[in-house]
C-alpha positions, -999 to 999 in steps of 0.1 A, spaced: -182 18 -83 -174 30 -47 -202 49 -31 -196 84 -18 -201 72 18 -175 44 13 -150 69 -1 -156 92 29 -152 64 53 -120 52 37 -105 86 36 -116 97 71 -108 65 90 -74 62 75 -65 98 78 -59 104 40 -70 135 24 -82 136 -12 -55 161 -21 -28 134 -14 -45 110 -38 -53 135 -66 -18 138 -80 -15 100 -82 -46 95 -102 -44 73 -133 -71 59 -155 -82 27 -139 -114 8 -142 -140 19 -116 -142 -16 -103 -116 -43 -103 -123 -80 -103 -114 -104 -75 -84 -117 -95 -70 -81 -98 -73 -76 -60 -56 -109 -54 -28 -99 -77 -24 -66 -59 -23 -83 -25 2 -108 -38 26 -79 -49 23 -63 -15 28 -96 3 58 -104 -18 73 -70 -11 67 -74 27 84 -109 26 114 -94 7 116 -66 33 116 -91 62 142 -113 44 165 -83 38 162 -88 0 165 -52 -9 167 -57 -47 136 -79 -47 116 -55 -25 127 -26 -48 115 -45 -79 78 -42 -67 80 -4 -68 69 17 -98 96 31 -120 89 66 -105 96 53 -70 127 36 -83 139 68 -99 132 87 -67 154 64 -46 180 55 -72 189 21 -59 176 -8 -37 199 0 -8 187 36 -5 151 24 -8 156 -2 20 172 24 43 141 46 38 118 17 46 137 9 78 137 45 89 102 56 79 81 24 75 93 3 104 57 -8 113 57 -28 80 88 -47 92 77 -51 128 41 -61 125 32 -93 142 0 -97 122 -12 -82 89 -46 -84 73 -58 -70 39 -89 -49 41 -113 -42 13 -96 -22 -14 -112 6 -34 -107 26 -65 -111 62 -55 -111 89 -82 -91 65 -104 -66 56 -78 -63 20 -66 -60 19 -29 -53 -14 -10 -54 -10 28 -34 -34 50 -41 -36 88 -9 -39 108 -9 -51 144 23 -43 162 41 -63 189 28 -37 214 -8 -42 200 -8 -9 183 -30 -11 152 -22 9 121 -33 9 85 -9 10 56 -26 25 26 -9 13 -6 -15 30 -39 -10 8 -69 -4 13 -106 -9 -12 -134 25 -18 -150 28 -15 -188 33 -53 -190 0 -59 -171 12 -66 -136 8 -43 -106 34 -21 -89 34 -2 -57 33 36 -63 31 47 -27 23 38 9 10 59 38 7 46 73 -21 60 94 -36 53 128 -66 29 130 -98 31 149 -95 -7 156 -78 -20 187 -59 -53 188 -74 -81 209 
């Protein structure tokens, strides 16, 4: 289980407020095993690779059904990513940080180092798919307190 101090640090350092996470809450185990975190990171990595390769349909397939319904099709989804999530596409370096389950929400942070050495954190929220795999239910990009070397 994630300590109160750890929750506060994750929320404060990444600029996320609990009210943003509350509507996304789903019943999830309080602690996920190493294999689950690896599976989550693989989904995010595969989506990033699809973004960078311009494979809109593949990138769209990693989103939850709710996100897919919201955007309707892969082309619209990819246009939104290019416009609002360009740091994901432009990062020269990415690094997964320690994930956490906060109030039932699975959050996987990803550090992004831009070409201009700007450091951001992408906070992915994840949902377990009915068939057992993981899907991306949201992403928020926030400033980081870390500076690139």
